[in-house]
C-alpha positions in Angstrom: -14.8 61.7 184.0 -18.1 61.6 182.2 -18.3 61.2 178.4 -19.5 64.8 178.1 -16.5 66.0 180.1 -14.1 63.8 178.0 -15.3 65.3 174.7 -14.7 68.8 176.1 -11.3 67.9 177.5 -7.9 69.0 176.1 -6.9 65.3 175.6 -9.9 64.7 173.2 -9.1 67.9 171.3 -5.5 66.8 170.8 -6.6 63.3 169.6 -9.1 64.9 167.2 -6.4 67.2 165.8 -4.0 64.3 165.3 -6.6 62.2 163.6 -7.5 65.0 161.3 -3.9 65.5 160.4 -3.5 61.8 159.7 -6.7 61.8 157.6 -5.7 64.8 155.6 -2.1 63.4 155.0 -3.6 60.1 153.9 -5.8 61.9 151.4 -2.9 64.0 150.1 -0.7 60.9 149.7 -3.4 59.1 147.8 -3.8 62.1 145.4 -0.1 62.4 144.9 0.3 58.7 144.3 -2.4 59.0 141.6 -0.9 62.1 140.0 2.8 61.0 140.0 2.5 57.2 139.7 4.7 55.9 136.9 4.1 52.4 135.6 6.9 50.0 134.8 6.0 50.3 131.2 6.3 54.1 131.3 9.7 53.9 133.1 10.9 51.6 130.4 9.7 53.9 127.7 11.4 56.9 129.3 14.7 54.9 129.6 14.5 53.8 125.9 13.9 57.4 124.9 17.2 58.3 126.4 18.9 55.9 124.1 16.9 57.0 121.0 16.2 60.7 121.6 13.7 62.1 119.1 13.3 58.7 117.4 10.2 56.5 117.4 11.3 52.9 118.0 9.5 49.6 118.5 10.7 46.7 120.6 9.7 43.5 122.3 10.7 42.8 125.9 12.4 39.5 126.4 12.5 37.4 129.5 16.0 37.6 131.0 17.9 34.4 130.8 19.0 33.9 134.4 21.7 31.4 133.4 23.7 34.2 131.8 22.4 37.2 133.6 24.4 37.5 136.8 28.2 37.2 137.3 30.9 38.8 139.5 31.2 41.6 137.0 27.6 42.4 135.8 23.9 41.8 136.2 21.5 41.9 133.3 18.2 43.5 134.5 16.2 43.9 131.3 16.5 42.7 127.7 14.7 43.9 124.5 14.7 42.8 120.9 14.4 45.8 118.7 12.0 45.7 115.8 11.1 47.8 112.7 13.9 50.0 111.6 16.1 48.8 114.4 15.8 45.1 113.6 19.1 43.3 114.2 19.8 45.2 117.4 19.2 44.3 121.1 18.9 46.7 124.0 20.1 45.6 127.4 19.9 47.3 130.9 23.0 46.1 132.7 24.5 46.8 136.1 28.3 47.0 135.8 29.9 45.9 139.1 33.3 46.5 140.8 33.3 50.3 140.4 34.8 52.8 142.9 34.3 51.7 146.5 32.8 48.4 145.3 29.9 50.4 143.7 28.0 49.9 140.5 27.0 51.8 137.3 23.8 51.0 135.5 23.8 51.3 131.7 21.5 50.9 128.7 23.6 49.2 126.0 22.6 48.9 122.3 24.1 45.8 120.6 24.3 44.8 117.0 24.1 41.1 116.4 22.9 38.3 114.1 20.7 35.9 115.9 21.4 32.1 115.8 21.3 28.8 117.6 24.0 26.4 118.9 23.5 24.4 115.7 23.6 27.5 113.5 25.3 30.3 115.4 24.9 34.0 114.7 27.5 36.7 115.4 28.1 39.6 117.8 28.7 42.6 115.7 29.6 45.2 118.3 28.1 47.8 120.6 26.6 50.9 119.1 25.7 53.0 122.1 26.0 53.1 125.9 23.9 55.4 128.1 24.5 55.7 131.8 21.2 55.7 133.8 22.3 55.3 137.4 25.1 54.5 139.8 25.9 53.7 143.4 28.8 55.3 145.3 30.5 56.6 142.1 31.7 60.0 143.3 33.6 61.0 140.2 31.4 59.5 137.5 30.7 63.0 136.0 34.3 63.0 134.9 33.4 60.4 132.3 32.3 61.9 129.0 30.8 60.4 125.8 34.2 60.5 124.2 35.6 58.2 127.0 32.8 55.6 126.5 33.3 55.9 122.7 37.0 55.2 123.2 36.1 51.9 124.9 33.6 51.0 122.2 36.3 51.7 119.5 38.3 48.9 121.0 36.0 46.5 119.1 37.7 47.6 115.9 41.2 46.6 117.0 42.9 43.5 115.7 42.5 40.5 117.9 39.6 42.1 119.9 38.2 39.7 122.5 36.9 42.0 125.3 36.3 45.7 126.0 38.9 47.4 128.2 39.3 50.9 129.7 43.1 50.4 130.0 45.0 53.5 129.0 41.9 55.8 129.0 42.5 58.6 131.6 39.3 60.1 133.1 39.9 60.6 136.8 37.2 58.0 137.4 39.1 54.9 136.6 37.0 52.4 138.5 33.7 53.9 137.4 34.8 53.5 133.8 35.8 50.0 134.7 32.3 49.2 135.9 30.9 50.6 132.7 33.3 48.4 130.8 32.2 45.4 132.8 28.6 46.1 131.8 29.7 46.3 128.1 31.5 43.0 128.4 28.4 41.6 130.0 26.4 42.8 127.0 28.7 41.0 124.7 28.7 37.8 126.6 25.0 37.8 127.2 24.2 38.6 123.6 26.6 35.9 122.3 25.1 33.3 124.6 21.4 34.1 124.5 20.8 35.6 121.1 23.7 34.3 118.9 23.8 30.8 120.2 27.6 31.0 120.7 28.1 28.6 123.6 31.4 28.8 125.5 32.8 25.2 125.4 34.1 25.8 129.0 30.7 26.9 130.4 30.3 23.8 132.6 34.0 23.7 133.6 35.1 24.8 137.1 35.9 28.5 137.6 35.2 29.3 133.9 33.6 32.7 134.4 36.7 34.6 133.3 37.8 32.2 130.6 36.8 32.9 127.0 36.0 30.5 124.2 39.3 31.5 122.5 41.1 29.3 125.0 42.7 26.0 123.7 44.6 23.2 125.3 46.5 20.0 124.4 47.2 16.8 126.3 50.3 14.7 125.9 51.5 11.9 128.3 49.2 13.3 131.0 50.6 16.8 130.8 48.0 19.5 129.9 49.2 22.7 128.1 46.6 25.5 128.1 46.6 28.6 126.0 44.2 30.6 128.1 42.5 33.8 126.9 40.8 35.6 129.8 38.0 38.0 129.8 38.9 41.6 130.6 38.6 42.8 134.2 38.6 46.5 133.6 40.8 48.5 134.0 42.8 45.4 133.2 42.5 44.1 129.7 42.4 40.5 128.6 45.4 38.3 129.2 46.7 35.4 127.1 48.6 32.9 129.3 50.3 29.6 128.6 49.9 27.3 131.6 51.4 23.8 131.8 49.9 21.4 134.4 51.7 18.2 135.2 50.5 14.8 136.2 50.6 15.8 139.9 48.0 18.5 139.0 50.3 21.4 139.9 51.5 24.1 137.6 55.0 23.4 136.1 55.1 26.5 133.8 53.2 29.8 133.8 54.0 32.3 131.0 52.1 35.5 130.3 52.0 35.9 126.5 49.7 39.0 126.3 49.9 41.2 129.3 46.5 42.7 130.2 48.1 45.4 132.4 49.7 46.8 129.2 52.8 47.4 131.5 50.7 49.7 133.7 51.7 47.8 136.8 52.9 44.4 135.5 55.7 44.3 138.1 53.0 43.8 140.8 51.6 40.6 139.2 52.0 37.5 141.4 54.9 35.4 140.1 54.9 32.2 142.2 52.4 30.1 140.3 54.7 27.1 139.7 54.2 24.3 142.1 50.7 25.4 143.2 47.6 23.3 142.9 43.8 24.1 142.7 43.4 24.1 146.5 45.9 26.9 146.8 44.1 29.1 144.2 40.7 28.3 145.5 41.9 29.4 148.9 42.7 32.8 147.5 39.8 33.5 145.1 37.2 30.9 146.0 36.3 27.6 144.3 34.7 29.4 141.4 36.7 32.7 141.5 34.1 34.5 143.5 36.5 36.2 146.0 38.0 39.5 144.8 38.9 41.0 148.2 42.3 42.8 148.3 42.8 41.8 151.9 42.3 38.1 151.0 45.1 38.5 148.3 47.4 40.1 150.8 46.8 37.4 153.5 48.1 34.9 150.9 51.3 36.8 150.1 50.0 38.2 146.8 50.8 41.8 145.9 47.7 44.0 145.4 49.5 46.6 143.3 47.7 45.2 140.3 44.6 43.7 141.9 42.4 43.5 138.8 45.2 41.9 136.8 46.1 39.5 139.6 42.5 38.4 139.8 42.5 37.3 136.1 45.9 35.6 136.4 44.8 33.7 139.5 41.5 32.8 137.8 43.4 31.3 134.8 45.6 29.3 137.2 42.5 28.0 139.1 40.8 27.1 135.9 43.9 25.2 134.6 44.5 23.2 137.8 40.9 22.5 138.8 40.0 21.1 135.4 43.0 18.9 134.9 41.0 15.7 135.0 38.4 17.0 132.6 41.0 18.2 130.2 42.8 14.8 130.2 39.5 13.0 129.6 38.5 15.3 126.7 42.0 14.9 125.2 42.6 18.5 124.0 40.9 20.8 121.5 43.8 22.9 120.0 
């Protein structure tokens, strides 16, 4: 076939049409990209506007402190210090984990706090507002209304408040609200650690992610008695548990003083802690409490009727046994 015949052939015409289509599509995509491109700054401005509708606000974006930004329950994506009329507030974009079907809920959370340092700590003064901006696999999240989120926020006004909890709040989207609550507790912990300078004394201890700074312990004749206050693991609320660990580094006594299930399913909490050591608990939830899988609980003979509560109770047991040597060396702090 000569060149002249090729250019007159059907094959060449098909190639020419296809190249024309590709060229036109490329031009259209370029135009659309220019018309509809949204910068990171604009996306942030739009998100902030949802938190402060109709209000002109000023803020400074902060670098996310990676040391405190990612846990089993939440991930801090962005952090802002509010300025001007909103000075004294912090705005955080946080992904709350462990929702329905292991999904997530992303929230913008407005926090009130007094800044400080480890030498001169400030204070966490509560959450003012929570706005849901996204989710993954949360089929019933539309069942959650502003009043439900406000009910969780109002928990900060209760006596003895240590963590936000969705326990007792009926929505038809229990696990989605739990993920939102996890984001709120993440906002509290992150703000306290990064902005307020309130360092958890157990931060460097083994499996301490679910152990709050309200925890105390005493040491006498090699026996460590802990009074552990856990974080919440929504829908389970915070537990207070007295755990005694003997010189053989096994639990000799395990007493729940404040039941985070609030009797919702407390009969399903594992009750065979006595005689177990750190190796047993690490085998169930991982060396740092990273395993939350129901099937892993079941394979170790632990009821899953109160999975979220059991996870906290097992975390407390792991913390108490794994840190026996450290506790003895430190001598107590009650």
